[in-house]
C-alpha positions in Angstrom: 44.3 206.4 -23.8 42.0 203.7 -22.4 38.9 205.8 -23.1 40.2 206.4 -26.7 40.6 202.6 -27.3 37.2 201.9 -25.7 35.5 204.4 -28.0 37.3 203.0 -31.0 36.3 199.5 -30.0 32.6 200.6 -29.8 32.9 202.2 -33.2 34.4 199.0 -34.6 31.5 196.9 -33.2 29.0 199.3 -34.8 30.8 199.1 -38.1 30.7 195.2 -38.0 26.9 195.3 -37.2 26.3 197.7 -40.1 28.3 195.4 -42.5 26.5 192.3 -41.2 23.1 194.0 -41.7 23.8 195.3 -45.2 25.3 192.0 -46.3 22.4 190.0 -45.0 19.9 192.2 -46.9 21.9 192.0 -50.1 22.4 188.2 -49.8 18.6 187.8 -49.3 17.9 189.8 -52.5 20.1 187.4 -54.6 17.9 185.5 -57.1 18.6 182.1 -55.6 16.7 179.4 -53.6 18.9 178.0 -50.8 16.5 175.1 -50.3 16.9 174.1 -53.9 20.6 174.4 -53.7 20.6 172.1 -50.6 18.1 169.6 -52.1 19.7 169.5 -55.5 18.2 170.3 -59.0 16.3 167.0 -59.3 14.6 167.1 -55.8 10.8 167.0 -55.5 8.9 170.2 -54.8 7.7 168.7 -51.5 11.3 168.0 -50.3 12.4 171.5 -51.3 9.5 173.0 -49.3 10.3 170.9 -46.3 14.0 172.0 -46.4 12.9 175.6 -46.8 10.9 175.3 -43.6 13.7 173.6 -41.8 16.2 176.4 -42.6 13.6 179.1 -42.0 13.7 180.5 -45.6 9.9 180.7 -45.6 9.8 183.2 -42.7 9.7 187.0 -43.1 13.0 188.9 -43.6 12.8 190.6 -40.2 12.4 187.2 -38.4 15.3 185.7 -40.3 17.4 188.7 -39.6 16.7 188.5 -35.9 17.5 184.8 -35.8 20.7 185.5 -37.7 21.9 188.0 -35.2 20.9 185.8 -32.3 22.9 182.9 -33.6 25.8 185.0 -34.9 27.4 185.5 -31.5 25.9 183.8 -28.5 26.9 182.4 -25.1 26.8 178.7 -24.6 24.9 176.9 -21.9 26.8 175.1 -19.0 29.2 172.4 -20.0 26.9 169.5 -19.1 24.0 170.8 -21.1 26.3 171.6 -24.0 27.7 168.1 -24.1 24.1 166.7 -24.2 23.2 169.1 -27.1 26.3 169.1 -29.4 24.3 169.3 -32.6 23.1 172.8 -31.7 26.6 174.1 -31.9 27.9 171.9 -34.7 28.4 174.9 -37.0 30.0 177.1 -34.4 33.5 178.3 -33.6 34.1 178.4 -29.8 36.0 181.2 -28.0 35.6 180.2 -24.4 31.9 180.7 -23.4 31.2 182.6 -26.7 30.2 180.8 -29.9 30.4 182.3 -33.4 27.9 180.8 -35.8 28.1 181.8 -39.5 25.8 179.2 -40.8 26.2 176.2 -43.1 27.6 176.6 -46.6 25.2 175.4 -49.3 27.9 174.5 -51.8 30.7 173.4 -49.5 28.4 171.3 -47.5 30.1 172.2 -44.2 30.1 175.0 -41.6 31.2 178.3 -42.9 33.6 178.7 -39.9 35.3 175.5 -41.0 35.7 176.7 -44.5 37.1 180.1 -43.4 39.4 178.4 -40.8 41.0 176.6 -43.7 41.2 179.5 -46.1 41.9 182.5 -43.8 45.4 181.5 -42.6 46.5 181.2 -46.3 45.2 184.7 -47.1 46.9 186.0 -44.0 50.2 184.4 -45.0 49.9 186.1 -48.4 49.0 189.4 -46.9 51.9 189.5 -44.5 54.3 188.5 -47.2 53.0 191.1 -49.6 53.1 193.9 -47.0 56.6 192.9 -46.0 57.8 193.3 -49.6 55.9 196.6 -50.0 57.4 198.1 -46.8 61.0 196.9 -47.5 61.1 198.0 -51.1 58.9 201.1 -50.7 60.7 202.5 -47.6 64.2 201.8 -49.1 63.3 203.5 -52.4 61.6 206.4 -50.7 64.6 207.0 -48.4 67.1 206.9 -51.3 65.1 209.3 -53.3 64.6 211.7 -50.5 68.3 211.6 -49.5 69.3 213.0 -52.9 66.3 215.0 -54.2 66.3 216.0 -57.9 69.1 213.6 -58.6 69.1 210.8 -61.1 68.2 208.4 -58.3 65.2 210.5 -57.4 64.0 210.8 -61.0 64.4 207.1 -61.5 62.4 206.4 -58.4 59.6 208.7 -59.5 59.5 207.1 -62.9 59.4 203.6 -61.4 56.6 204.5 -59.1 54.5 205.8 -62.0 55.1 202.6 -63.9 54.5 200.4 -60.8 51.1 202.0 -60.0 50.0 202.0 -63.6 50.7 198.4 -64.5 47.9 196.0 -63.4 48.8 193.3 -61.0 47.9 190.4 -63.3 50.5 191.7 -65.8 53.2 191.9 -63.1 52.2 188.3 -62.0 52.4 187.0 -65.6 55.8 188.6 -66.1 57.1 187.0 -62.9 55.6 183.7 -63.8 57.3 183.7 -67.2 60.7 185.0 -66.0 61.2 183.2 -62.7 58.9 180.2 -63.3 58.9 179.3 -67.0 62.3 180.5 -68.2 64.5 180.2 -65.1 62.6 177.4 -63.3 63.4 178.9 -60.0 59.9 179.0 -58.5 56.6 177.1 -59.1 54.2 178.8 -61.5 51.2 178.4 -59.2 49.7 176.3 -56.5 50.1 176.0 -52.7 52.1 172.9 -52.2 51.7 170.3 -49.5 54.5 170.8 -47.0 55.5 174.0 -45.1 58.6 174.4 -47.3 56.5 174.2 -50.4 54.0 176.7 -49.0 56.8 179.2 -48.4 58.3 178.7 -51.9 54.9 179.0 -53.5 54.3 182.2 -51.6 57.2 184.1 -53.2 55.6 184.8 -56.6 52.2 186.1 -55.4 53.8 188.0 -52.6 56.2 189.7 -55.0 53.4 190.5 -57.4 51.4 192.3 -54.7 54.5 193.7 -53.1 55.9 195.3 -56.3 52.5 196.8 -57.1 52.1 198.3 -53.5 55.8 199.3 -53.1 55.5 201.9 -55.8 52.9 203.7 -53.8 54.8 203.5 -50.6 58.0 204.8 -52.2 56.2 207.8 -53.5 54.5 208.4 -50.2 57.7 208.1 -48.2 59.6 210.3 -50.6 57.1 213.1 -50.6 56.5 213.1 -46.8 60.2 213.0 -46.1 60.9 216.0 -48.3 58.1 217.9 -46.6 59.4 216.9 -43.1 62.9 218.0 -44.0 61.6 221.6 -44.4 60.1 221.7 -40.9 61.5 223.7 -38.1 62.5 220.8 -35.9 64.6 219.3 -38.7 66.3 222.7 -39.3 67.0 222.9 -35.6 68.6 219.5 -35.7 70.7 220.5 -38.7 71.7 223.7 -37.0 73.0 221.7 -34.0 75.3 219.8 -36.3 73.3 216.6 -37.1 74.1 215.2 -40.5 71.5 215.0 -43.3 71.4 211.2 -43.0 70.8 211.4 -39.2 68.1 214.0 -39.5 66.5 212.0 -42.3 66.4 208.7 -40.3 66.1 209.9 -36.7 63.8 212.9 -37.0 62.0 213.1 -40.4 61.3 209.3 -40.9 59.5 209.0 -37.6 56.8 211.5 -38.6 56.6 209.9 -42.0 55.8 206.5 -40.5 52.4 207.7 -39.2 50.7 208.0 -42.7 52.6 204.9 -43.8 51.2 203.0 -40.9 47.7 204.2 -41.8 48.1 202.8 -45.3 49.6 199.5 -43.9 46.6 199.0 -41.7 44.1 199.4 -44.5 46.2 197.4 -46.9 46.8 194.5 -44.6 43.1 194.2 -43.8 42.1 194.4 -47.4 44.7 191.8 -48.5 43.5 189.3 -45.8 40.1 189.8 -47.2 41.4 188.5 -50.5 43.5 189.6 -53.4 41.1 188.2 -56.0 43.2 188.6 -59.1 46.5 187.4 -57.7 44.9 184.4 -55.8 43.1 183.4 -59.0 46.2 183.8 -61.2 48.5 181.8 -58.9 45.8 179.4 -57.8 46.3 180.4 -54.2 43.6 178.9 -52.1 42.7 181.9 -50.1 39.6 184.0 -49.3 39.7 186.0 -52.5 39.2 183.0 -54.8 36.5 181.6 -52.4 34.7 185.0 -52.5 34.4 184.8 -56.3 33.0 181.2 -56.3 30.6 182.0 -53.5 29.2 185.0 -55.4 28.8 182.9 -58.6 27.1 180.1 -56.6 24.8 182.5 -54.7 26.0 180.9 -51.5 24.4 183.3 -49.0 26.0 182.1 -45.7 29.4 181.9 -47.3 29.1 185.4 -48.7 28.1 186.7 -45.2 31.0 184.8 -43.6 33.6 186.2 -46.0 32.3 189.7 -45.8 32.3 189.7 -42.0 35.8 188.1 -41.9 37.1 190.8 -44.2 35.5 193.6 -42.3 36.8 192.2 -39.0 40.3 192.1 -40.4 40.2 195.7 -41.5 38.6 196.9 -38.3 41.2 195.0 -36.1 44.1 196.2 -38.2 42.9 199.8 -37.8 42.6 199.3 -34.0 46.2 198.2 -33.9 47.3 201.1 -36.0 45.5 203.5 -33.6 47.4 202.1 -30.7 50.7 202.4 -32.5 50.1 206.0 -33.4 50.7 206.9 -29.8 54.0 205.1 -29.8 55.3 206.8 -32.9 54.0 210.4 -32.3 54.7 212.0 -28.9 52.1 214.7 -29.7 49.4 212.1 -29.6 50.6 210.8 -26.2 50.3 214.3 -24.8 46.9 214.7 -26.3 45.7 211.4 -24.9 
């Protein structure tokens, strides 16, 4: 098991390196001049050239790529030397002796790690809320449909999943805004609020929007996998020993169904942390998704790199957690390990 996790961790680091390299090259190809963005549109050509030399934009691509990797993750010097040279790590996030340097945002005028530290928890909050709604509604609907296959409840669930996966998220969000915000005045239409209570209240509508959209897929997945599992030999054996249909459904079949569900949850959670662009824009939720759009429009290279790496790291870490949980859910994988 330890060897398996070590191999997966090595693969994850390789994926992050590939993403960082590809994003760096693409960001370098953007038709923008970072020195001009820093200096401003009215700056003199001499000032722009001086700034370009200071940030190293006048160096070859291979040199800039090497400097980027060297500064991305590095080990700090001893505490006394670090205290005497604080400016060197002004843009870094510290994790013990390791420093993470994602550069300085041209448009935000502050370190990228500071911008992401402000936005990432909000996207994480939205992602956890959305996945919670998806799992609760999707698992419940899938279980009810599988308990009585080919009944009116099963047909209704199938029809609802088709509608749920076909309707775009912005239409679901607009409907919820109109019904719960505008007509009933139960929830705020958009925004983030200022206090913790306002944050949670403002979370409900965007989390419901993403949750309803994703719950339709989970319901169909759970329903189909449960019906397939109920035809397996181990379920027939349990029924032959006198177990009820409900017990075999929950105790035996559901456990095998959770493995593919967990796979989807890992991918979905990582992607949502990276930013649900449409929903965050619709509800004016200040997360990574809305920030990614603005950074692309502004050609802010360091911010684009930081957002891409953060999103990739979230997806990779969620998949590592999912791999570890596979062994807990499926005894066959424990024996294989």
